[in-house]
matplotlib code that plots the C-alpha trace (Angstrom):
import matplotlib.pyplot as plt

x = [27.8, 29.2, 28.5, 30.3, 28.7, 30.3, 27.9, 28.5, 26.3, 26.3, 24.8, 23.5, 23.8, 21.0, 21.4, 17.8, 16.4, 14.2, 13.2, 13.8, 13.6, 11.6, 12.4, 16.2, 16.7, 18.8, 18.4, 18.1, 19.6, 18.2, 20.0, 20.9, 22.1, 20.7, 22.6, 20.2, 20.2, 16.7, 14.9, 11.0, 7.8, 4.5, 3.1, 4.4, 3.6, 1.4, 0.8, -2.9, -1.3, 0.5, 0.1, -2.4, -1.0, -2.2, -1.2, 0.7, -1.6, -4.2, -2.6, -4.0, -0.7, 2.6, 5.2, 8.8, 11.7, 14.2, 14.2, 16.4, 14.5, 13.7, 10.4, 7.6, 4.3, 1.7, -2.0, -5.9, -8.8, -7.4, -5.2, -1.6, 1.2, 4.8, 5.9, 9.1, 9.7, 12.9, 10.5, 7.7, 5.5, 3.4, 5.7, 2.6, -1.0, -2.7, -4.4, -2.3, -3.8, -0.6, 2.8, 6.4, 9.7, 12.1, 15.6, 17.7, 20.4, 22.9, 23.1, 25.6, 26.0, 22.2, 20.1, 16.7, 14.6, 12.4, 8.6, 7.0, 3.0, 0.3, -3.5, -6.2, -5.5, -1.9, 1.5, 4.6, 7.3, 7.6, 11.1, 11.9, 14.6, 15.8, 17.0, 13.4, 11.3, 10.0, 8.9, 8.2, 5.6, 6.0, 2.9, 2.2, -0.8, -0.9, -0.5, -3.8, -3.2, -3.4, -6.3, -6.2, -4.3, -2.1, -3.5]
y = [-22.0, -19.6, -19.9, -17.7, -17.5, -15.4, -13.1, -10.8, -7.7, -4.8, -1.9, -0.6, 2.8, 3.6, 6.4, 8.3, 9.0, 11.9, 11.3, 9.3, 10.6, 7.8, 9.0, 9.1, 6.8, 9.7, 9.5, 12.6, 11.9, 13.2, 15.5, 13.1, 9.7, 7.5, 4.5, 1.8, -1.8, -3.1, -2.9, -2.4, -3.5, -2.6, -5.8, -9.2, -10.8, -13.9, -16.9, -15.9, -12.2, -14.0, -12.6, -14.1, -16.0, -15.3, -17.5, -15.6, -16.8, -15.0, -11.8, -9.1, -7.3, -6.1, -3.5, -3.8, -1.2, -3.7, -7.4, -8.4, -7.2, -9.3, -7.5, -6.5, -4.5, -7.0, -5.7, -7.6, -5.8, -2.3, -2.8, -3.3, -5.3, -6.4, -9.9, -11.5, -13.6, -15.1, -17.1, -16.8, -15.5, -12.2, -10.1, -7.7, -8.0, -6.4, -3.9, -0.6, 2.3, 3.2, 1.5, 2.1, 1.3, 3.8, 1.9, -0.4, -0.3, -2.2, -1.7, -3.8, -6.7, -7.1, -5.6, -3.9, -2.6, 0.5, 1.2, 4.4, 4.2, 6.8, 6.6, 8.9, 10.4, 8.9, 8.3, 6.2, 3.8, 0.1, -1.2, -5.2, -7.2, -9.2, -12.2, -12.9, -10.8, -9.2, -5.5, -2.7, -0.2, 3.6, 5.7, 9.3, 11.4, 13.9, 17.5, 19.7, 21.9, 25.4, 26.9, 30.5, 33.2, 35.8, 39.2]
z = [59.0, 56.2, 52.5, 49.8, 46.6, 43.5, 41.9, 39.1, 38.9, 36.0, 35.5, 32.2, 30.9, 28.9, 26.1, 26.4, 22.9, 22.6, 19.0, 15.7, 12.5, 10.6, 6.9, 7.8, 10.8, 12.8, 16.3, 18.3, 21.9, 25.0, 27.3, 29.9, 30.4, 33.1, 34.7, 35.6, 36.8, 36.3, 33.4, 33.9, 31.6, 32.1, 30.2, 29.2, 25.8, 26.6, 24.7, 23.8, 22.4, 19.3, 15.7, 13.6, 10.6, 7.2, 4.4, 2.0, -0.9, 0.7, 0.9, -1.5, -2.4, -1.0, -1.6, -1.1, -1.6, -3.3, -4.3, -1.5, 1.3, 4.2, 5.2, 3.3, 3.7, 2.9, 2.4, 3.2, 2.6, 3.0, 5.6, 6.1, 8.0, 8.3, 6.5, 6.9, 3.7, 5.0, 8.1, 5.6, 8.8, 9.7, 12.1, 13.0, 12.8, 9.7, 11.0, 9.8, 7.4, 6.0, 6.5, 5.0, 5.2, 7.0, 7.5, 8.8, 11.4, 13.2, 17.0, 19.3, 16.5, 15.8, 13.2, 13.7, 10.4, 11.2, 9.4, 10.2, 10.1, 10.1, 11.3, 11.4, 14.9, 15.5, 14.0, 15.2, 14.2, 14.6, 15.4, 14.6, 16.1, 13.1, 15.4, 16.5, 15.0, 18.2, 17.7, 19.5, 18.3, 19.4, 18.9, 19.3, 18.9, 15.7, 16.6, 16.1, 13.1, 14.1, 12.2, 13.7, 11.7, 13.4, 12.4]

ax = plt.figure().add_subplot(projection="3d")
ax.plot(x, y, z, "-o")
ax.set_aspect("equal")
plt.show()
């Protein structure tokens, strides 16, 4: 017996990004482009890893850039996180020391909002998919200051 099935397979072209300027939103591409047919992930978000929801009334304060912003930085007990005013929910945990709006960008018909953050030992960027509030946080260690003087 012979069975024939129609299968559609497509490869993805991934433009590798070397860095993102969190102030201007400018992407700096890497030198090469890679074609892949799979996407790997090291961990999968499980149900127990959900973001705790702090009622808006219990927050200490918030900051926003414009009155029509969807995402704002909210504060509770000296820490901050990102809150979605449209869906009325916390997007991230309230665990950052310093967090600020960076830029909003449209890619392939979807909108993404980016925030920068700063901690004592690290700094990074958080990208939020506006369609479902899923986010990706990228952390990098701070460079140590060179305290030696050239003589």
